[in-house]
C-alpha positions as CSV (number, residue, x, y, z in Angstrom):
1,M,0.2,-94.1,-1.5
2,V,0.7,-92.1,1.7
3,D,4.4,-92.9,1.7
4,E,4.7,-91.7,-2.0
5,Q,3.0,-88.4,-1.1
6,T,5.2,-88.0,1.9
7,A,8.3,-88.7,-0.2
8,R,7.2,-86.1,-2.8
9,V,6.5,-83.5,-0.1
10,E,9.9,-84.1,1.5
11,Q,11.6,-83.9,-1.9
12,R,9.8,-80.7,-2.7
13,D,10.9,-79.2,0.7
14,L,14.5,-80.3,0.1
15,T,14.5,-78.8,-3.3
16,M,13.1,-75.5,-2.0
17,A,15.6,-75.4,0.8
18,T,18.5,-76.2,-1.5
19,S,17.3,-73.6,-4.0
20,S,17.0,-71.0,-1.2
21,D,20.5,-71.8,0.2
22,Y,21.9,-71.6,-3.3
23,T,20.3,-68.2,-3.9
24,A,21.6,-66.9,-0.6
25,T,25.1,-68.2,-1.2
26,T,25.1,-66.8,-4.7
27,H,23.9,-63.4,-3.5
28,A,26.5,-63.3,-0.7
29,R,29.3,-64.2,-3.2
30,W,28.1,-61.5,-5.6
31,A,28.0,-58.9,-2.9
32,K,31.5,-59.9,-1.8
33,D,32.8,-59.7,-5.4
34,M,31.2,-56.3,-5.9
35,R,32.7,-54.9,-2.7
36,E,36.1,-56.2,-3.7
37,T,35.7,-54.5,-7.1
38,I,34.8,-51.2,-5.4
39,D,37.8,-51.5,-3.1
40,R,40.2,-52.1,-6.0
41,A,38.8,-49.2,-8.1
42,I,39.2,-46.7,-5.2
43,A,42.6,-48.1,-4.3
44,D,43.7,-47.7,-7.9
45,G,42.4,-44.1,-8.1
46,R,39.7,-45.1,-10.7
47,T,36.9,-43.2,-8.9
48,D,35.7,-41.8,-12.2
49,A,34.9,-45.3,-13.4
50,L,33.2,-46.2,-10.1
51,C,29.7,-45.1,-11.3
52,Q,30.0,-47.3,-14.4
53,L,31.0,-50.3,-12.2
54,L,28.0,-49.6,-9.9
55,S,25.4,-49.4,-12.7
56,G,22.4,-51.4,-11.7
57,A,23.8,-52.0,-8.2
58,G,21.6,-51.9,-5.1
59,A,21.5,-49.2,-2.4
60,N,23.7,-51.2,0.0
61,D,26.5,-51.3,-2.6
62,L,26.2,-47.6,-3.3
63,R,26.3,-46.8,0.4
64,Y,29.4,-49.0,0.8
65,A,31.1,-47.2,-2.1
66,A,30.2,-43.8,-0.7
67,R,31.6,-44.7,2.7
68,C,34.9,-45.9,1.1
69,L,35.2,-42.7,-0.9
70,I,34.5,-40.5,2.1
71,K,37.1,-42.4,4.1
72,S,39.7,-42.3,1.4
73,S,39.5,-38.7,0.5
74,P,37.1,-36.7,2.8
75,E,38.4,-33.3,1.5
76,T,37.0,-34.0,-2.0
77,V,33.6,-35.3,-1.0
78,L,31.7,-32.0,-1.5
79,E,33.2,-31.3,-5.0
80,R,32.6,-34.9,-6.1
81,A,29.0,-34.8,-4.8
82,K,28.4,-31.5,-6.7
83,E,29.9,-33.0,-9.9
84,W,27.9,-36.2,-9.7
85,A,24.6,-34.4,-8.7
86,T,24.4,-32.9,-12.2
87,H,25.8,-35.9,-14.0
88,P,23.6,-37.4,-16.9
89,D,24.1,-40.9,-15.5
90,V,21.5,-41.9,-12.9
91,T,24.0,-44.0,-10.9
92,A,26.2,-41.0,-10.5
93,R,23.3,-38.9,-9.2
94,R,22.4,-41.8,-6.8
95,M,26.0,-41.8,-5.6
96,A,25.9,-38.1,-5.1
97,C,23.0,-38.7,-2.6
98,Q,25.1,-41.2,-0.7
99,L,28.1,-38.9,-0.5
100,V,26.1,-36.1,1.2
101,P,26.3,-37.5,4.7
102,G,30.1,-37.4,4.4
103,I,30.2,-33.7,3.7
104,S,31.7,-31.6,6.5
105,R,29.1,-30.2,8.9
106,D,30.8,-26.8,8.3
107,T,29.2,-26.8,4.8
108,E,25.8,-28.3,5.8
109,A,23.9,-25.5,4.0
110,R,25.7,-26.5,0.7
111,A,25.0,-30.2,1.4
112,F,21.3,-29.5,1.7
113,S,21.3,-27.3,-1.3
114,L,22.5,-30.4,-3.2
115,L,19.9,-32.6,-1.6
116,R,17.2,-30.1,-2.5
117,K,18.0,-30.6,-6.2
118,L,18.3,-34.3,-5.9
119,V,14.9,-34.9,-4.2
120,N,13.4,-33.2,-7.2
121,D,15.4,-35.2,-9.7
122,A,13.7,-36.5,-12.9
123,D,14.5,-40.1,-11.9
124,W,12.4,-41.6,-9.1
125,T,15.3,-43.8,-7.8
126,V,17.4,-40.6,-7.3
127,R,14.5,-38.8,-5.6
128,D,13.9,-41.7,-3.2
129,A,17.6,-42.0,-2.4
130,A,17.9,-38.3,-1.6
131,A,14.7,-38.4,0.6
132,E,16.1,-41.4,2.5
133,V,19.4,-39.5,3.1
134,C,17.4,-36.5,4.4
135,G,15.9,-38.9,6.9
136,R,19.3,-40.3,7.9
137,L,20.6,-36.8,8.5
138,L,17.5,-35.9,10.5
139,C,18.2,-38.8,12.7
140,R,21.8,-37.9,13.1
141,E,21.5,-34.1,13.6
142,F,17.9,-33.7,14.7
143,P,17.5,-30.0,15.8
144,G,19.6,-28.5,12.9
145,V,18.1,-30.6,10.2
146,L,14.6,-30.2,11.5
147,S,15.1,-26.4,11.1
148,I,16.2,-26.9,7.5
149,L,13.3,-29.1,6.7
150,H,10.9,-26.5,8.1
151,G,12.1,-24.3,5.3
152,W,11.3,-26.9,2.7
153,R,7.7,-27.1,3.7
154,S,6.7,-24.1,1.5
155,D,8.7,-25.3,-1.5
156,E,6.7,-25.1,-4.7
157,A,8.1,-28.5,-5.8
158,A,5.9,-31.3,-4.6
159,N,8.8,-33.7,-4.6
160,V,10.7,-31.5,-2.1
161,R,7.6,-31.4,0.2
162,R,7.3,-35.2,-0.1
163,A,10.9,-35.5,1.0
164,V,10.1,-33.8,4.2
165,V,7.3,-36.4,4.9
166,I,9.7,-39.3,4.1
167,A,12.4,-37.9,6.3
168,A,10.0,-37.4,9.2
169,A,8.8,-41.0,8.8
170,R,12.3,-42.3,8.9
171,A,13.2,-40.2,12.0
172,V,10.3,-41.1,14.3
173,H,11.3,-44.0,16.6
174,R,10.1,-45.4,19.9
175,R,13.7,-44.9,21.3
176,H,13.3,-41.1,20.8
177,P,9.7,-40.3,22.0
178,E,10.8,-36.6,22.4
179,R,10.9,-36.4,18.6
180,T,7.4,-37.5,17.8
181,E,5.6,-34.2,18.5
182,P,8.1,-32.0,16.7
183,L,7.9,-34.4,13.7
184,L,4.1,-34.4,13.7
185,K,4.2,-30.6,13.7
186,L,6.7,-30.7,10.9
187,I,4.3,-32.6,8.6
188,E,1.1,-31.1,9.8
189,P,0.9,-28.4,7.0
190,F,0.9,-31.2,4.4
191,L,-2.3,-32.7,5.7
192,A,-4.2,-30.4,3.3
193,D,-1.7,-30.9,0.4
194,R,-3.6,-32.4,-2.6
195,D,-0.5,-33.7,-4.5
196,A,-1.2,-37.3,-5.2
197,L,2.2,-38.8,-4.5
198,L,2.6,-36.7,-1.3
199,R,-0.7,-37.8,0.2
200,K,0.1,-41.4,-0.5
201,N,3.3,-41.0,1.5
202,L,1.5,-39.1,4.3
203,G,-1.7,-40.7,5.6
204,P,-1.3,-44.4,4.6
205,Y,2.5,-44.5,5.1
206,A,4.0,-41.9,7.4
207,L,1.1,-41.8,9.8
208,G,-0.3,-45.3,9.3
209,V,2.9,-47.3,9.2
210,T,5.6,-45.5,11.1
211,F,4.1,-42.9,13.5
212,L,1.4,-45.1,14.8
213,R,3.8,-48.0,15.2
214,H,6.5,-46.1,17.1
215,D,4.4,-43.7,19.2
216,P,0.7,-44.7,19.0
217,R,-0.3,-42.5,22.0
218,I,0.9,-39.1,20.8
219,T,0.0,-39.9,17.1
220,F,-3.5,-40.9,18.0
221,E,-4.0,-37.7,20.0
222,Y,-3.0,-35.7,16.9
223,L,-5.2,-37.7,14.6
224,V,-8.2,-37.0,16.9
225,R,-7.4,-33.3,16.9
226,W,-7.0,-33.3,13.1
227,S,-10.3,-35.2,12.7
228,T,-12.1,-32.0,13.7
229,S,-11.0,-30.3,10.5
230,N,-13.5,-29.5,7.7
231,D,-10.9,-29.9,5.0
232,E,-11.6,-33.1,3.1
233,Q,-7.9,-33.8,2.4
234,V,-7.1,-33.5,6.1
235,L,-9.9,-35.9,6.9
236,W,-8.7,-38.3,4.1
237,N,-5.3,-38.5,5.7
238,V,-6.8,-39.1,9.1
239,A,-8.9,-41.9,7.8
240,M,-6.1,-43.5,5.8
241,A,-3.8,-43.4,8.8
242,F,-6.0,-46.2,10.2
243,S,-5.6,-48.4,7.1
244,G,-2.1,-49.6,8.1
245,P,-1.1,-52.6,10.2
246,A,-0.1,-50.4,13.1
247,A,-3.8,-49.4,13.6
248,A,-4.9,-53.0,14.4
249,P,-4.0,-52.7,18.1
250,L,-5.9,-49.5,18.3
251,V,-8.9,-50.8,16.4
252,K,-11.6,-49.8,19.1
253,K,-10.3,-46.3,19.4
254,A,-9.8,-46.0,15.6
255,I,-13.5,-47.0,15.1
256,I,-14.6,-44.1,17.3
257,V,-12.8,-41.7,15.0
258,L,-13.9,-43.4,11.8
259,R,-17.5,-43.6,13.1
260,K,-17.5,-39.8,13.1
261,L,-15.8,-39.4,9.7
262,S,-18.3,-41.9,8.2
263,L,-21.0,-39.2,8.4
264,D,-19.1,-36.9,6.1
265,P,-21.3,-36.6,3.0
266,R,-18.3,-36.1,0.7
267,R,-17.4,-39.2,-1.3
268,Y,-13.7,-38.5,-1.0
269,V,-13.9,-38.7,2.7
270,W,-16.3,-41.6,3.3
271,R,-14.5,-43.8,0.7
272,A,-11.3,-43.3,2.7
273,V,-13.2,-44.4,5.8
274,A,-14.5,-47.5,4.0
275,S,-10.9,-48.3,2.8
276,A,-9.5,-48.0,6.3
277,L,-12.3,-50.2,7.7
278,W,-12.0,-53.0,5.3
279,K,-8.2,-53.1,5.9
280,L,-8.8,-53.0,9.6
281,G,-11.5,-55.6,9.2
282,R,-9.2,-58.1,7.6
283,R,-6.9,-57.8,10.6
284,R,-9.6,-57.6,13.3
285,P,-12.9,-59.0,11.8
286,D,-14.1,-59.8,15.3
287,I,-14.5,-56.1,16.1
288,V,-15.0,-54.5,12.7
289,R,-17.7,-56.8,11.3
290,P,-20.2,-56.3,14.1
291,E,-19.6,-52.6,13.9
292,L,-20.3,-52.5,10.2
293,S,-23.4,-54.7,10.7
294,R,-24.8,-52.0,13.0
295,W,-24.0,-49.4,10.4
296,L,-26.2,-51.2,7.9
297,E,-29.1,-50.2,10.1
298,D,-28.1,-46.5,9.9
299,E,-29.1,-45.0,6.5
300,R,-26.4,-42.4,6.9
301,R,-23.6,-45.0,7.1
302,I,-25.0,-47.7,4.7
303,P,-22.7,-46.8,1.7
304,V,-19.6,-46.9,3.9
305,A,-20.6,-50.2,5.5
306,R,-21.5,-51.8,2.2
307,E,-18.2,-50.7,0.6
308,A,-16.1,-52.0,3.5
309,L,-17.9,-55.3,3.8
310,K,-17.4,-56.1,0.1
311,H,-13.6,-56.5,0.8
312,I,-13.6,-58.3,4.2
């Protein structure tokens, strides 16, 4: 019986491995075929048909096609990007995003004028592609692009403001610690922004996933400073910054901040604290559970503790 079970397990593992290898091989072959198709279309001068060929393609293929176009005819990049940025086809507009990094730096203002429209596109895939390109450009030309994005912070379109947050999250990196503080200052005005999509990209993602991972020391200092605000949206972002995996190594310090925020009587704030604590608690139950048990003896913190403990 044991031998039969072992044989079944081994056969299952072999099937899974074979299936995985087949999938990887098929994907690699498909990617190679797609790139060969892109190369032929550009070599034959069929650039107008390129977007149709790329319909449904992933970001890597779009970036590859854009690099090939930029290399083959750099002098036409700006005009083609302008044309495709207003094209009714979504793939064309996604391609316009990928062409922007190839636009001459002498026409940087015009390039960002295009991006400003694309980050506010009706299609979410175009908006995300344009925001990602903003981040790439910020990494490449930090001081100049930082100045441009400062001007976007007061834009009335929430999607444009969100693009600033996404770009900042992409640009922060442990290899460039000198960038952390300017980037935190860049996104600071958005802490009080109530737009639903923007706040999801700010506290839980930009702060909780990228900033705390790449530069926990400076980021934590700013979170402590922001925790003194009386604005409930600011406090929500601070609390949610501790809900990501990067907060786990800082759990003891995070609890000090969350302990203070847990006393806020506003449901919007203390629910964010509870959310952060149950996510921290799943990663570090040895520290969070005893803390929450103590909170159950404090009538001011009982709702927070109960809510968090339900999910740990």
